Structure formats: structure tokens, C-alpha cells
C-alpha positions as a LaTeX table, in Angstrom:
\begin{tabular}{lrrr}
\hline
Residue & $x$ (\AA) & $y$ (\AA) & $z$ (\AA) \\
\hline
Met1 & $-82.74$ & 30.54 & $-51.75$ \\
Gly2 & $-83.42$ & 31.82 & $-55.26$ \\
Thr3 & $-81.04$ & 34.76 & $-54.94$ \\
Lys4 & $-79.47$ & 35.98 & $-58.15$ \\
Val5 & $-77.32$ & 38.91 & $-59.18$ \\
Glu6 & $-77.81$ & 41.14 & $-62.19$ \\
Gly7 & $-75.16$ & 43.79 & $-62.30$ \\
Arg8 & $-71.48$ & 44.37 & $-62.92$ \\
Val9 & $-68.07$ & 43.74 & $-61.43$ \\
Phe10 & $-65.62$ & 46.65 & $-61.27$ \\
Thr11 & $-61.88$ & 46.05 & $-60.82$ \\
Gly12 & $-59.03$ & 48.54 & $-60.66$ \\
Ser13 & $-57.43$ & 51.15 & $-58.45$ \\
Gly14 & $-59.46$ & 52.61 & $-55.61$ \\
Thr15 & $-60.26$ & 55.90 & $-57.31$ \\
Asp16 & $-61.06$ & 54.16 & $-60.60$ \\
Val17 & $-63.58$ & 51.70 & $-59.13$ \\
Leu18 & $-65.23$ & 54.36 & $-56.98$ \\
Arg19 & $-65.69$ & 56.55 & $-60.03$ \\
Ala20 & $-66.97$ & 53.67 & $-62.17$ \\
Val21 & $-69.46$ & 52.37 & $-59.59$ \\
Ala22 & $-70.71$ & 55.89 & $-58.88$ \\
Gln23 & $-71.29$ & 56.52 & $-62.59$ \\
His24 & $-73.06$ & 53.18 & $-63.07$ \\
Ala25 & $-75.24$ & 53.53 & $-59.97$ \\
Gly26 & $-75.88$ & 57.24 & $-60.20$ \\
Val27 & $-74.52$ & 57.75 & $-56.69$ \\
Asp28 & $-71.80$ & 60.06 & $-55.38$ \\
Ser29 & $-68.40$ & 58.30 & $-55.16$ \\
Leu30 & $-67.92$ & 59.34 & $-51.53$ \\
Gln31 & $-71.23$ & 57.69 & $-50.69$ \\
Ile32 & $-70.00$ & 54.54 & $-52.43$ \\
Leu33 & $-66.86$ & 54.60 & $-50.28$ \\
Ser34 & $-68.94$ & 55.05 & $-47.14$ \\
Asn35 & $-71.11$ & 52.07 & $-48.12$ \\
Ile36 & $-68.04$ & 49.93 & $-48.71$ \\
Ile37 & $-66.68$ & 50.67 & $-45.25$ \\
His38 & $-69.88$ & 50.53 & $-43.22$ \\
Gln39 & $-71.81$ & 47.80 & $-45.05$ \\
Leu40 & $-69.17$ & 45.47 & $-46.46$ \\
Leu41 & $-66.13$ & 45.94 & $-44.24$ \\
Val42 & $-67.67$ & 46.84 & $-40.88$ \\
Pro43 & $-66.50$ & 43.54 & $-39.24$ \\
Lys44 & $-62.90$ & 44.77 & $-39.60$ \\
Gly45 & $-63.44$ & 47.27 & $-36.75$ \\
Thr46 & $-63.63$ & 51.04 & $-36.44$ \\
Asp47 & $-59.85$ & 51.49 & $-36.27$ \\
Trp48 & $-59.66$ & 50.38 & $-39.92$ \\
Thr49 & $-62.04$ & 53.05 & $-41.24$ \\
Ser50 & $-59.50$ & 55.77 & $-42.01$ \\
Val51 & $-56.99$ & 53.17 & $-43.22$ \\
Ile52 & $-59.39$ & 51.72 & $-45.78$ \\
Gln53 & $-60.36$ & 55.20 & $-46.92$ \\
Gly54 & $-56.69$ & 56.01 & $-47.39$ \\
Glu55 & $-56.09$ & 52.87 & $-49.46$ \\
Tyr56 & $-59.00$ & 53.69 & $-51.76$ \\
Leu57 & $-57.91$ & 57.30 & $-52.16$ \\
Gln58 & $-54.23$ & 56.32 & $-52.61$ \\
Val59 & $-52.88$ & 58.61 & $-49.87$ \\
Tyr60 & $-50.15$ & 56.26 & $-48.62$ \\
Pro61 & $-46.75$ & 56.56 & $-50.32$ \\
Asp62 & $-45.59$ & 53.39 & $-52.08$ \\
Ser63 & $-48.81$ & 51.48 & $-51.22$ \\
Phe64 & $-51.00$ & 50.54 & $-54.18$ \\
Gly65 & $-54.37$ & 48.86 & $-53.75$ \\
Thr66 & $-56.39$ & 46.97 & $-56.36$ \\
Phe67 & $-60.10$ & 46.51 & $-55.63$ \\
Ser68 & $-62.95$ & 44.47 & $-57.07$ \\
Leu69 & $-66.57$ & 45.42 & $-56.34$ \\
Val70 & $-69.76$ & 43.64 & $-57.38$ \\
Trp71 & $-72.81$ & 45.89 & $-57.83$ \\
Asp72 & $-76.26$ & 44.28 & $-57.93$ \\
Asp73 & $-78.75$ & 46.21 & $-60.07$ \\
Leu74 & $-81.69$ & 44.28 & $-58.62$ \\
Thr75 & $-81.10$ & 45.41 & $-55.04$ \\
His76 & $-79.17$ & 48.56 & $-55.97$ \\
Gln77 & $-76.27$ & 47.85 & $-53.64$ \\
Leu78 & $-72.71$ & 46.58 & $-53.44$ \\
Val79 & $-72.75$ & 42.89 & $-52.59$ \\
Ala80 & $-69.11$ & 41.73 & $-52.71$ \\
His81 & $-65.62$ & 43.17 & $-52.19$ \\
Gly82 & $-62.03$ & 42.03 & $-52.66$ \\
Ser83 & $-58.63$ & 43.70 & $-52.66$ \\
Thr84 & $-54.90$ & 43.22 & $-53.02$ \\
Phe85 & $-52.09$ & 45.49 & $-51.86$ \\
Gln86 & $-48.63$ & 45.92 & $-53.36$ \\
Ser87 & $-45.64$ & 48.18 & $-53.05$ \\
Thr88 & $-45.28$ & 50.33 & $-56.16$ \\
Arg89 & $-41.50$ & 50.25 & $-55.74$ \\
Tyr90 & $-41.18$ & 46.54 & $-54.89$ \\
Pro91 & $-44.34$ & 44.84 & $-56.26$ \\
Trp92 & $-43.10$ & 41.23 & $-56.14$ \\
Val93 & $-45.43$ & 40.27 & $-53.26$ \\
Ala94 & $-49.13$ & 41.17 & $-53.22$ \\
Leu95 & $-51.37$ & 40.64 & $-50.19$ \\
Leu96 & $-54.96$ & 39.48 & $-50.77$ \\
Ala97 & $-57.35$ & 40.79 & $-48.10$ \\
His98 & $-60.87$ & 42.03 & $-47.29$ \\
Ile99 & $-62.79$ & 39.39 & $-49.24$ \\
Arg100 & $-66.40$ & 40.09 & $-48.23$ \\
Thr101 & $-69.88$ & 39.13 & $-49.46$ \\
Ile102 & $-73.06$ & 40.39 & $-47.83$ \\
Glu103 & $-75.03$ & 37.64 & $-46.09$ \\
Ser104 & $-77.98$ & 37.64 & $-48.51$ \\
His105 & $-75.69$ & 36.93 & $-51.48$ \\
Arg106 & $-73.38$ & 34.28 & $-50.04$ \\
Gly107 & $-73.05$ & 30.95 & $-51.83$ \\
Leu108 & $-73.24$ & 32.50 & $-55.29$ \\
Gly109 & $-69.53$ & 32.43 & $-56.03$ \\
Leu110 & $-69.03$ & 36.17 & $-55.60$ \\
Gly111 & $-66.12$ & 35.68 & $-53.20$ \\
Ser112 & $-64.39$ & 33.53 & $-55.80$ \\
Leu113 & $-65.17$ & 36.10 & $-58.49$ \\
Val114 & $-63.58$ & 39.07 & $-56.72$ \\
Thr115 & $-60.64$ & 36.91 & $-55.60$ \\
Glu116 & $-59.95$ & 35.88 & $-59.19$ \\
Gln117 & $-60.28$ & 39.46 & $-60.39$ \\
Val118 & $-57.81$ & 41.05 & $-57.98$ \\
Thr119 & $-55.41$ & 38.09 & $-58.10$ \\
Glu120 & $-55.12$ & 38.30 & $-61.89$ \\
Arg121 & $-54.68$ & 42.08 & $-61.78$ \\
Ala122 & $-51.96$ & 41.90 & $-59.08$ \\
Leu123 & $-49.98$ & 39.37 & $-61.11$ \\
Gln124 & $-50.29$ & 41.60 & $-64.17$ \\
Gln125 & $-48.94$ & 44.49 & $-62.09$ \\
Gly126 & $-45.67$ & 42.76 & $-61.29$ \\
Ala127 & $-46.46$ & 40.40 & $-58.43$ \\
Gly128 & $-44.48$ & 37.19 & $-58.59$ \\
Val129 & $-46.71$ & 35.78 & $-55.86$ \\
Val130 & $-49.99$ & 36.72 & $-54.20$ \\
Val131 & $-50.29$ & 35.69 & $-50.56$ \\
Leu132 & $-53.18$ & 35.44 & $-48.10$ \\
Ala133 & $-53.91$ & 34.22 & $-44.59$ \\
Thr134 & $-57.16$ & 32.58 & $-43.52$ \\
Asp135 & $-58.37$ & 30.69 & $-40.47$ \\
Asp136 & $-61.20$ & 28.43 & $-39.38$ \\
Lys137 & $-62.57$ & 27.18 & $-36.09$ \\
Leu138 & $-61.67$ & 23.53 & $-35.53$ \\
His139 & $-65.03$ & 22.61 & $-34.03$ \\
Arg140 & $-66.70$ & 23.75 & $-37.26$ \\
Leu141 & $-64.32$ & 21.68 & $-39.37$ \\
Asn142 & $-64.88$ & 18.65 & $-37.12$ \\
Gln143 & $-68.62$ & 18.99 & $-37.75$ \\
Gly144 & $-68.03$ & 18.81 & $-41.48$ \\
Glu145 & $-68.25$ & 22.48 & $-42.47$ \\
Arg146 & $-66.08$ & 23.52 & $-45.40$ \\
Ala147 & $-62.93$ & 25.39 & $-44.50$ \\
Ala148 & $-62.50$ & 28.90 & $-45.85$ \\
His149 & $-59.22$ & 27.89 & $-47.42$ \\
Ser150 & $-61.01$ & 25.37 & $-49.69$ \\
Met151 & $-62.31$ & 28.24 & $-51.86$ \\
Tyr152 & $-58.79$ & 29.56 & $-52.34$ \\
Ser153 & $-57.50$ & 26.05 & $-53.08$ \\
Arg154 & $-60.02$ & 25.69 & $-55.90$ \\
Leu155 & $-58.70$ & 28.93 & $-57.36$ \\
Gly156 & $-55.15$ & 27.56 & $-57.38$ \\
Tyr157 & $-53.77$ & 28.89 & $-54.10$ \\
Ala158 & $-51.24$ & 26.56 & $-52.47$ \\
Val159 & $-50.81$ & 26.07 & $-48.72$ \\
Leu160 & $-47.48$ & 27.53 & $-47.63$ \\
Gly161 & $-47.98$ & 26.84 & $-43.96$ \\
Glu162 & $-50.50$ & 25.49 & $-41.47$ \\
Lys163 & $-50.67$ & 26.18 & $-37.76$ \\
Arg164 & $-53.11$ & 24.50 & $-35.37$ \\
Leu165 & $-54.00$ & 26.23 & $-32.13$ \\
Ala166 & $-56.43$ & 25.23 & $-29.37$ \\
Asp167 & $-59.59$ & 25.89 & $-31.40$ \\
Thr168 & $-58.32$ & 27.44 & $-34.61$ \\
Val169 & $-56.32$ & 26.39 & $-37.64$ \\
Asp170 & $-54.47$ & 29.08 & $-39.59$ \\
Trp171 & $-53.39$ & 28.75 & $-43.21$ \\
Leu172 & $-50.89$ & 30.80 & $-45.19$ \\
Met173 & $-51.57$ & 30.43 & $-48.91$ \\
Ala174 & $-49.97$ & 31.72 & $-52.10$ \\
Ile175 & $-50.38$ & 31.66 & $-55.87$ \\
Asn176 & $-48.23$ & 32.58 & $-58.86$ \\
Glu177 & $-49.04$ & 33.00 & $-62.55$ \\
Pro178 & $-48.49$ & 29.32 & $-63.55$ \\
Leu179 & $-50.88$ & 28.25 & $-60.78$ \\
Arg180 & $-53.47$ & 30.81 & $-61.80$ \\
Gln181 & $-53.38$ & 29.68 & $-65.42$ \\
Leu182 & $-53.67$ & 26.00 & $-64.48$ \\
Ser183 & $-56.60$ & 26.67 & $-62.17$ \\
Cys184 & $-58.47$ & 28.18 & $-65.12$ \\
Thr185 & $-58.21$ & 25.00 & $-67.23$ \\
Gln186 & $-60.84$ & 22.29 & $-67.20$ \\
Ala187 & $-58.74$ & 19.40 & $-68.56$ \\
Asn188 & $-59.19$ & 15.99 & $-66.94$ \\
Asp189 & $-55.58$ & 15.90 & $-65.81$ \\
Ser190 & $-55.55$ & 19.52 & $-64.60$ \\
Ala191 & $-55.98$ & 18.49 & $-60.95$ \\
Thr192 & $-52.76$ & 16.49 & $-61.02$ \\
Gln193 & $-50.93$ & 19.26 & $-62.87$ \\
Leu194 & $-52.26$ & 21.82 & $-60.40$ \\
Ala195 & $-51.09$ & 19.80 & $-57.40$ \\
Thr196 & $-47.61$ & 19.49 & $-58.93$ \\
Ala197 & $-47.49$ & 23.20 & $-59.70$ \\
Gln198 & $-48.66$ & 24.05 & $-56.17$ \\
His199 & $-45.85$ & 21.95 & $-54.70$ \\
Gln200 & $-43.32$ & 23.68 & $-56.97$ \\
Cys201 & $-44.65$ & 27.12 & $-56.06$ \\
Val202 & $-44.21$ & 26.40 & $-52.35$ \\
Ala203 & $-40.68$ & 25.06 & $-52.91$ \\
Asp204 & $-39.72$ & 28.12 & $-54.98$ \\
Ile205 & $-40.96$ & 30.57 & $-52.35$ \\
Gln206 & $-39.22$ & 28.77 & $-49.50$ \\
His207 & $-35.98$ & 28.61 & $-51.49$ \\
Ala208 & $-36.17$ & 32.32 & $-52.34$ \\
Tyr209 & $-36.32$ & 33.25 & $-48.67$ \\
Leu210 & $-33.09$ & 31.44 & $-47.92$ \\
Ala211 & $-31.39$ & 33.79 & $-50.43$ \\
Lys212 & $-28.07$ & 31.94 & $-50.36$ \\
Gly213 & $-26.74$ & 33.37 & $-53.62$ \\
Ala214 & $-28.88$ & 36.44 & $-54.03$ \\
Lys215 & $-27.70$ & 40.03 & $-54.22$ \\
Leu216 & $-28.76$ & 41.50 & $-50.88$ \\
Thr217 & $-29.04$ & 45.14 & $-49.80$ \\
Ile218 & $-30.12$ & 46.94 & $-46.62$ \\
Ser219 & $-32.63$ & 49.80 & $-46.76$ \\
Pro220 & $-35.34$ & 51.42 & $-44.60$ \\
Val221 & $-38.84$ & 49.97 & $-44.30$ \\
Asn222 & $-41.30$ & 51.61 & $-46.71$ \\
Ala223 & $-44.98$ & 52.38 & $-46.19$ \\
Gly224 & $-45.88$ & 49.85 & $-48.89$ \\
Asp225 & $-43.86$ & 46.95 & $-47.45$ \\
Leu226 & $-46.77$ & 45.23 & $-45.69$ \\
Pro227 & $-47.17$ & 42.38 & $-48.25$ \\
Ala228 & $-43.47$ & 41.48 & $-48.23$ \\
Leu229 & $-43.22$ & 41.67 & $-44.43$ \\
Phe230 & $-46.43$ & 39.71 & $-44.00$ \\
Leu231 & $-45.15$ & 36.84 & $-46.13$ \\
Leu232 & $-41.79$ & 36.74 & $-44.35$ \\
Cys233 & $-43.31$ & 36.71 & $-40.86$ \\
Asn234 & $-45.83$ & 33.97 & $-41.67$ \\
Leu235 & $-43.68$ & 31.35 & $-43.44$ \\
Cys236 & $-43.11$ & 29.56 & $-40.10$ \\
Pro237 & $-40.77$ & 26.61 & $-40.69$ \\
Glu238 & $-40.64$ & 23.97 & $-37.94$ \\
Asp239 & $-37.46$ & 25.42 & $-36.40$ \\
Asp240 & $-38.79$ & 28.99 & $-36.52$ \\
Tyr241 & $-38.64$ & 31.46 & $-33.66$ \\
Gln242 & $-41.57$ & 31.39 & $-31.24$ \\
Leu243 & $-41.75$ & 35.18 & $-31.12$ \\
Lys244 & $-41.62$ & 37.52 & $-34.10$ \\
Leu245 & $-41.15$ & 41.27 & $-33.68$ \\
Ala246 & $-41.96$ & 42.27 & $-30.10$ \\
Ser247 & $-40.71$ & 45.83 & $-30.67$ \\
Trp248 & $-43.54$ & 46.22 & $-33.19$ \\
Asp249 & $-45.97$ & 44.42 & $-30.84$ \\
Val250 & $-46.11$ & 41.56 & $-33.34$ \\
His251 & $-45.84$ & 38.24 & $-31.50$ \\
Leu252 & $-47.46$ & 36.01 & $-34.11$ \\
Gly253 & $-47.16$ & 36.42 & $-37.86$ \\
Pro254 & $-50.87$ & 37.06 & $-38.57$ \\
Glu255 & $-50.80$ & 40.05 & $-36.19$ \\
Leu256 & $-48.58$ & 41.97 & $-38.60$ \\
Glu257 & $-51.34$ & 43.14 & $-40.97$ \\
Arg258 & $-53.40$ & 44.99 & $-38.36$ \\
Thr259 & $-50.39$ & 46.31 & $-36.43$ \\
Phe260 & $-48.58$ & 47.53 & $-39.54$ \\
Ile261 & $-51.43$ & 49.46 & $-41.11$ \\
Thr262 & $-52.90$ & 50.93 & $-37.91$ \\
Val263 & $-49.67$ & 51.76 & $-36.03$ \\
Ile264 & $-46.37$ & 51.08 & $-37.76$ \\
Arg265 & $-47.05$ & 52.71 & $-41.13$ \\
Gln266 & $-48.07$ & 55.99 & $-39.51$ \\
Ala267 & $-44.72$ & 56.08 & $-37.70$ \\
Ile268 & $-42.86$ & 55.34 & $-40.94$ \\
Val269 & $-44.50$ & 58.11 & $-42.94$ \\
Asp270 & $-44.20$ & 60.72 & $-40.16$ \\
Gln271 & $-41.54$ & 63.11 & $-41.44$ \\
Asp272 & $-41.53$ & 65.45 & $-38.43$ \\
Arg273 & $-39.48$ & 63.14 & $-36.22$ \\
Leu274 & $-37.98$ & 59.66 & $-36.36$ \\
His275 & $-40.51$ & 57.35 & $-34.69$ \\
Asp276 & $-39.47$ & 54.23 & $-36.60$ \\
Ala277 & $-35.92$ & 53.44 & $-37.74$ \\
Ser278 & $-36.59$ & 49.89 & $-38.97$ \\
Gln279 & $-34.37$ & 48.47 & $-41.69$ \\
Val280 & $-34.82$ & 45.47 & $-43.98$ \\
Ile281 & $-32.72$ & 43.20 & $-46.15$ \\
Arg282 & $-33.99$ & 42.92 & $-49.72$ \\
Asp283 & $-32.93$ & 40.66 & $-52.55$ \\
Glu284 & $-32.68$ & 41.72 & $-56.19$ \\
Cys285 & $-36.42$ & 41.14 & $-56.71$ \\
Gly286 & $-37.35$ & 43.38 & $-53.81$ \\
Arg287 & $-38.34$ & 40.53 & $-51.52$ \\
Ile288 & $-37.76$ & 41.26 & $-47.83$ \\
Val289 & $-35.72$ & 38.38 & $-46.41$ \\
Gly290 & $-34.81$ & 40.00 & $-43.09$ \\
Val291 & $-36.10$ & 42.83 & $-40.92$ \\
Cys292 & $-34.77$ & 44.76 & $-37.94$ \\
Ala293 & $-37.74$ & 46.43 & $-36.25$ \\
Met294 & $-36.71$ & 49.52 & $-34.25$ \\
Arg295 & $-39.51$ & 51.68 & $-32.91$ \\
Gln296 & $-39.65$ & 54.51 & $-30.43$ \\
Leu297 & $-41.26$ & 53.21 & $-27.25$ \\
Ser298 & $-43.32$ & 56.33 & $-26.61$ \\
Pro299 & $-43.56$ & 59.86 & $-27.99$ \\
Phe300 & $-42.47$ & 61.07 & $-24.55$ \\
Thr301 & $-39.28$ & 58.97 & $-24.46$ \\
Arg302 & $-37.60$ & 60.16 & $-27.64$ \\
Gln303 & $-34.25$ & 58.61 & $-26.75$ \\
Thr304 & $-35.62$ & 55.12 & $-26.05$ \\
Phe305 & $-36.13$ & 52.60 & $-28.84$ \\
Ala306 & $-37.10$ & 48.93 & $-28.73$ \\
Ile307 & $-35.25$ & 46.74 & $-31.22$ \\
Asp308 & $-35.28$ & 43.15 & $-32.44$ \\
Cys309 & $-34.95$ & 41.36 & $-35.76$ \\
Tyr310 & $-36.37$ & 38.47 & $-37.71$ \\
Ala311 & $-35.38$ & 36.30 & $-40.65$ \\
Met312 & $-35.81$ & 32.66 & $-41.61$ \\
Pro313 & $-33.61$ & 30.51 & $-39.31$ \\
Glu314 & $-31.57$ & 29.09 & $-42.18$ \\
Phe315 & $-31.05$ & 32.59 & $-43.57$ \\
Val316 & $-29.60$ & 33.69 & $-40.23$ \\
Gln317 & $-27.25$ & 30.70 & $-40.26$ \\
His318 & $-25.95$ & 31.56 & $-43.73$ \\
His319 & $-25.75$ & 35.35 & $-43.25$ \\
Pro320 & $-24.69$ & 36.11 & $-39.65$ \\
Ala321 & $-22.51$ & 39.07 & $-40.66$ \\
Leu322 & $-25.29$ & 40.60 & $-42.73$ \\
Met323 & $-27.77$ & 40.24 & $-39.85$ \\
Lys324 & $-25.29$ & 42.03 & $-37.59$ \\
Glu325 & $-24.92$ & 44.78 & $-40.19$ \\
Leu326 & $-28.72$ & 45.06 & $-40.39$ \\
Val327 & $-29.01$ & 45.72 & $-36.64$ \\
Glu328 & $-26.09$ & 48.17 & $-36.69$ \\
Ser329 & $-27.63$ & 50.11 & $-39.58$ \\
Ala330 & $-30.89$ & 50.57 & $-37.67$ \\
Ile331 & $-29.03$ & 51.82 & $-34.60$ \\
Gln332 & $-26.94$ & 54.16 & $-36.74$ \\
Arg333 & $-30.07$ & 55.56 & $-38.33$ \\
Val334 & $-31.30$ & 56.65 & $-34.89$ \\
Arg335 & $-27.90$ & 58.03 & $-33.89$ \\
Glu336 & $-27.91$ & 60.28 & $-36.91$ \\
Gly337 & $-30.90$ & 62.11 & $-35.45$ \\
Asn338 & $-30.23$ & 61.79 & $-31.71$ \\
Asp339 & $-27.27$ & 62.54 & $-29.47$ \\
Ser340 & $-27.86$ & 59.42 & $-27.41$ \\
Ile341 & $-30.21$ & 56.47 & $-27.43$ \\
His342 & $-31.31$ & 53.67 & $-25.17$ \\
Thr343 & $-32.31$ & 50.30 & $-26.60$ \\
\hline
\end{tabular}
């Protein structure tokens, strides 16, 4: 359609990119943040507004966001957005999310640009793997439209899992540094090398989550644990559980992102009373390989907690005693602050 972009791309922490865009555009940084939320990210829903503001302003403990913004000097507006999220304490997994391009500028490669920017930065900041989830309507694919996951595949992301529903197909995808570097090459044999590296990346991730010989510890869930929990709950092997974490109102893996950041994290960071006593099993790299979700059912039933747990099926088979200890530790955590509980 003749659309072109003349401007700049800004990548960094939330406060850094807001400051840089504001200086370049001559606009107040709070106005830039408002534009991001209401013009670029409005499809996410109103319940995400305060959450996104908090990520940009770095108000959540242990949660670190990296953002990439494209500013168009011709139209004097932000035209594309991308982000990753990591735990500052356990940065091994980064979650790629909120890839958005305004309608007038789609098809120009801006989504790929911001994805590349935040992916590279997350890997530089200690991520061993960057993970994402995407979905497409089957009737669109059957009519020949390109799947959203094809863009990520071109950038090196490998398919960790695929789930087909009645009218939707979901993909879980991941990338590591070797994949990112290979995707940047233009050699004739790079496609074959990339496919081999993608297969190896998938195998390495799946093997890591069995954790047969790893050093494992139990600790409370942190506010920045969304990426690690998201990856665990979406791996979905064939013999996986049908339900995930009902006590967190997470019944399918993709539900975890919205539920965690709009409900669960607030309960975790609340220091006035124990709303969430969830515990996790971590390996020596900080990966979460098991979780016991234990949440207070209602603020008015302080002695009643819902509890369940999740891990890869093969992990449960190899570590039954540790899974039992995980559940007991969550219950004990509640008992330390309550005379009696109901679960």
C-alpha cells in the first residue's frame, strides 16, 4: 500500500524506553505509556491496564520486562511493540508476549523486528530459552492464510508443542542462543542446520524438565516466576494430565499468563496476610520443574485453601517422594500462620 516507516526502534527496560521515546518525540513519558496501552495493547482488555503499567514502571518484585518500541517520525506515533519478561532472580526462562503492530503498518516486518530485538536482549540477560505461545483459527489456515507461528519459525523459534482444538490450533515455541545465531545467517545450508538445531533445542528442553539427576530444591513461588511456570504448564506431552492447576483457576496451560498476572501475583506479593502459599521445585538453573498451587479460596474464608500440584508425568514417576514433600511444604507454610486449615 506504499506505507513506509522513517523513525527509530527503542529497546530496553520499561523506564529506559519510555524516557528515550519521550525525548525523541518531544512528548511526556507518561503520555507515551498511555499511548502504548490504549493504542497498541488495547485488545488485551481493560484488566491488563494496571498490570502493563506496572511492568513498564518496574513495580513488581523479581519481575523484569524488556520492551521494544518502533516510533514512526512520518506519522508521529508508535507503530509496533514487543516485550519479554524474566525473573531477576531466576532468569533462565523468558516469556515473549504483547507483539503488536498497528493495522496501517502491518506487513512491513515490524513484528519480526521487535521480536528479534527483545529475544536477543533476553538471551543476553541470562535466558537460556525464550518461550512464546501463539494460536490460529483452523478455518483461516484451511483457506491458505499464513499461520502466526510462521513468523516466529523464520526467526528461529522451534515448536515445542502443538494442540488442535475444534477451531483453533495452539503452538508453544521456544528459542535459545544457538538457534538465534543460526537464524541470522544466510548460508545456503542454514535451513538444514536450523532444523537440526531446532530439534536439538526441543530435546534439550524436554530432557531438562525430567530433571533425573539435577539438584532440586523447594521454595515459594515468586512474583517473577510467570515465564518458568508458563513453560512448565504448556509442555503437554501425550501422557500429560488433562487438568492443570484448578486451585489457581488454570485448567489449560495457556490460561496461566492472564490468571497469574491479574490474580495470582497480587496474592503472592500481598504481605499483610497469606493469600497464596504455593511452593515450587527448582533445579540448579532456576527452572521450575514442579509446582504445588495453594491459594486461599476467598478473603472471607481465611482457613480454607484449595491445593493441587503439577509436574511432567515422567518427573512425578521419578520423584514421588519429592512431590509428596512439595505438597507437605505448602501445607506447612499455611499452618505456620494459621491455627487450623481446611483443604
